[in-house]
VEXKE-488044 format. One record per residue (C-alpha): residue number from 1; x, y, z. Coordinates in Angstrom, 3 decimals. Layout:
# residues N
[atom NUM,[X,Y,Z]]
...
END
This chain:
# residues 144
[atom 1,[108.842,-59.934,56.285]]
[atom 2,[106.457,-62.639,55.101]]
[atom 3,[103.268,-61.329,53.418]]
[atom 4,[101.205,-64.545,53.520]]
[atom 5,[98.012,-63.786,55.471]]
[atom 6,[98.140,-65.572,58.865]]
[atom 7,[96.941,-62.626,60.832]]
[atom 8,[94.411,-59.808,61.096]]
[atom 9,[92.918,-59.619,57.609]]
[atom 10,[91.497,-56.151,58.268]]
[atom 11,[94.951,-54.782,58.984]]
[atom 12,[96.141,-56.477,55.793]]
[atom 13,[93.379,-54.623,53.972]]
[atom 14,[94.610,-51.356,55.492]]
[atom 15,[98.094,-52.098,54.145]]
[atom 16,[96.732,-52.951,50.688]]
[atom 17,[94.635,-49.774,50.623]]
[atom 18,[97.709,-47.751,51.607]]
[atom 19,[99.627,-49.265,48.695]]
[atom 20,[96.695,-48.421,46.397]]
[atom 21,[96.823,-44.810,47.620]]
[atom 22,[100.560,-44.697,46.861]]
[atom 23,[99.917,-46.134,43.402]]
[atom 24,[97.262,-43.488,42.672]]
[atom 25,[99.246,-40.621,44.176]]
[atom 26,[102.452,-41.420,42.314]]
[atom 27,[100.751,-42.509,39.086]]
[atom 28,[103.110,-45.459,38.982]]
[atom 29,[102.987,-49.138,39.813]]
[atom 30,[103.807,-50.237,43.335]]
[atom 31,[104.260,-53.885,42.387]]
[atom 32,[107.980,-53.597,43.069]]
[atom 33,[107.327,-53.500,46.806]]
[atom 34,[106.067,-57.099,46.687]]
[atom 35,[108.080,-60.211,45.960]]
[atom 36,[105.319,-62.563,44.924]]
[atom 37,[107.534,-65.641,44.738]]
[atom 38,[109.066,-65.263,48.208]]
[atom 39,[105.996,-63.612,49.763]]
[atom 40,[108.029,-60.732,51.152]]
[atom 41,[107.891,-56.956,51.085]]
[atom 42,[110.766,-54.947,49.684]]
[atom 43,[111.128,-52.361,52.447]]
[atom 44,[113.637,-50.322,50.452]]
[atom 45,[111.219,-49.921,47.530]]
[atom 46,[108.431,-49.022,49.974]]
[atom 47,[110.604,-46.309,51.571]]
[atom 48,[111.560,-44.930,48.151]]
[atom 49,[107.894,-44.540,47.246]]
[atom 50,[107.155,-42.826,50.561]]
[atom 51,[110.026,-40.412,49.919]]
[atom 52,[108.569,-39.556,46.499]]
[atom 53,[105.213,-38.851,48.152]]
[atom 54,[106.868,-36.453,50.611]]
[atom 55,[107.954,-34.261,47.709]]
[atom 56,[104.474,-34.042,46.201]]
[atom 57,[101.926,-34.069,49.019]]
[atom 58,[101.137,-32.451,52.379]]
[atom 59,[102.648,-34.038,55.475]]
[atom 60,[99.206,-34.875,56.871]]
[atom 61,[98.494,-37.148,53.928]]
[atom 62,[101.946,-38.703,54.195]]
[atom 63,[101.354,-39.393,57.902]]
[atom 64,[98.220,-41.389,57.114]]
[atom 65,[99.750,-43.380,54.275]]
[atom 66,[102.866,-44.126,56.335]]
[atom 67,[100.703,-45.534,59.105]]
[atom 68,[98.739,-47.613,56.608]]
[atom 69,[101.858,-49.283,55.197]]
[atom 70,[103.631,-50.080,58.449]]
[atom 71,[105.099,-53.513,57.865]]
[atom 72,[104.528,-54.857,61.377]]
[atom 73,[100.767,-55.260,61.597]]
[atom 74,[100.854,-54.983,65.402]]
[atom 75,[101.762,-51.330,64.892]]
[atom 76,[99.500,-50.756,61.873]]
[atom 77,[96.063,-49.225,62.492]]
[atom 78,[92.865,-51.117,61.833]]
[atom 79,[90.039,-49.311,60.034]]
[atom 80,[88.630,-47.827,63.238]]
[atom 81,[92.007,-46.417,64.236]]
[atom 82,[92.560,-45.279,60.664]]
[atom 83,[89.293,-43.367,60.745]]
[atom 84,[90.431,-41.469,63.845]]
[atom 85,[93.849,-40.824,62.344]]
[atom 86,[92.283,-39.494,59.139]]
[atom 87,[90.013,-37.151,61.078]]
[atom 88,[92.951,-35.870,63.139]]
[atom 89,[95.117,-35.303,60.070]]
[atom 90,[92.254,-33.674,58.166]]
[atom 91,[91.730,-31.248,61.054]]
[atom 92,[95.448,-30.433,61.202]]
[atom 93,[95.582,-29.932,57.435]]
[atom 94,[92.573,-27.631,57.369]]
[atom 95,[93.897,-25.611,60.321]]
[atom 96,[97.336,-25.313,58.728]]
[atom 97,[95.908,-24.164,55.395]]
[atom 98,[93.078,-22.088,56.876]]
[atom 99,[90.601,-24.407,55.201]]
[atom 100,[92.030,-23.869,51.736]]
[atom 101,[92.485,-26.936,49.547]]
[atom 102,[94.370,-24.841,46.986]]
[atom 103,[97.383,-24.094,49.127]]
[atom 104,[100.467,-26.158,48.275]]
[atom 105,[102.437,-28.262,50.761]]
[atom 106,[105.477,-25.996,50.326]]
[atom 107,[106.287,-22.830,48.408]]
[atom 108,[109.100,-24.409,46.372]]
[atom 109,[106.644,-26.896,44.924]]
[atom 110,[104.095,-24.132,44.293]]
[atom 111,[106.471,-22.290,41.963]]
[atom 112,[107.080,-25.437,39.911]]
[atom 113,[105.812,-24.691,36.405]]
[atom 114,[104.457,-28.217,35.911]]
[atom 115,[100.777,-27.532,36.462]]
[atom 116,[99.869,-31.182,36.001]]
[atom 117,[101.546,-32.055,39.308]]
[atom 118,[99.688,-29.338,41.170]]
[atom 119,[96.389,-30.522,39.723]]
[atom 120,[97.242,-34.126,40.578]]
[atom 121,[98.022,-33.090,44.134]]
[atom 122,[94.785,-31.157,44.586]]
[atom 123,[92.752,-33.969,43.076]]
[atom 124,[94.356,-36.574,45.323]]
[atom 125,[93.723,-34.482,48.437]]
[atom 126,[90.082,-34.083,47.427]]
[atom 127,[89.775,-37.859,46.862]]
[atom 128,[91.455,-38.492,50.197]]
[atom 129,[89.116,-36.147,52.081]]
[atom 130,[86.180,-37.786,50.310]]
[atom 131,[87.484,-41.165,51.507]]
[atom 132,[87.525,-39.841,55.090]]
[atom 133,[83.905,-38.747,54.756]]
[atom 134,[82.961,-42.194,53.457]]
[atom 135,[84.141,-43.694,56.735]]
[atom 136,[81.334,-41.858,58.463]]
[atom 137,[78.679,-43.003,55.979]]
[atom 138,[79.631,-46.609,55.211]]
[atom 139,[77.429,-49.217,56.934]]
[atom 140,[80.229,-51.791,56.543]]
[atom 141,[82.122,-50.234,59.439]]
[atom 142,[79.069,-50.433,61.678]]
[atom 143,[79.096,-54.215,61.252]]
[atom 144,[82.694,-54.678,62.424]]
END
């Protein structure tokens, strides 16, 4: 798929933000999903990164990021749709965990002795929920 912008720039921004979230969440570069000389997206590399996220993070977060990095922009949410999706997923997450941000996505991961991953996960969820709250406070979205 060609990545040269000839389309909805806001949906392109959603994609780019989704890639940034993957970069932060995985603590690794996501540059391998782009071919800057051919202006294409490496779908296999993108899927591999999404699979890594599924091991580390709650499904609600994965659902949002997956929607953000949909290759076909016709199916990708804009920022208004993303705001609604984030609110829905936040509600589902909080209901599933009884409002606890300390509960892991699965018990197998919770027994993993690598505390750094658990802390990374909790921190990312907190940043993500903060991002959702920013949607409601940012005057930029009122201008669109």
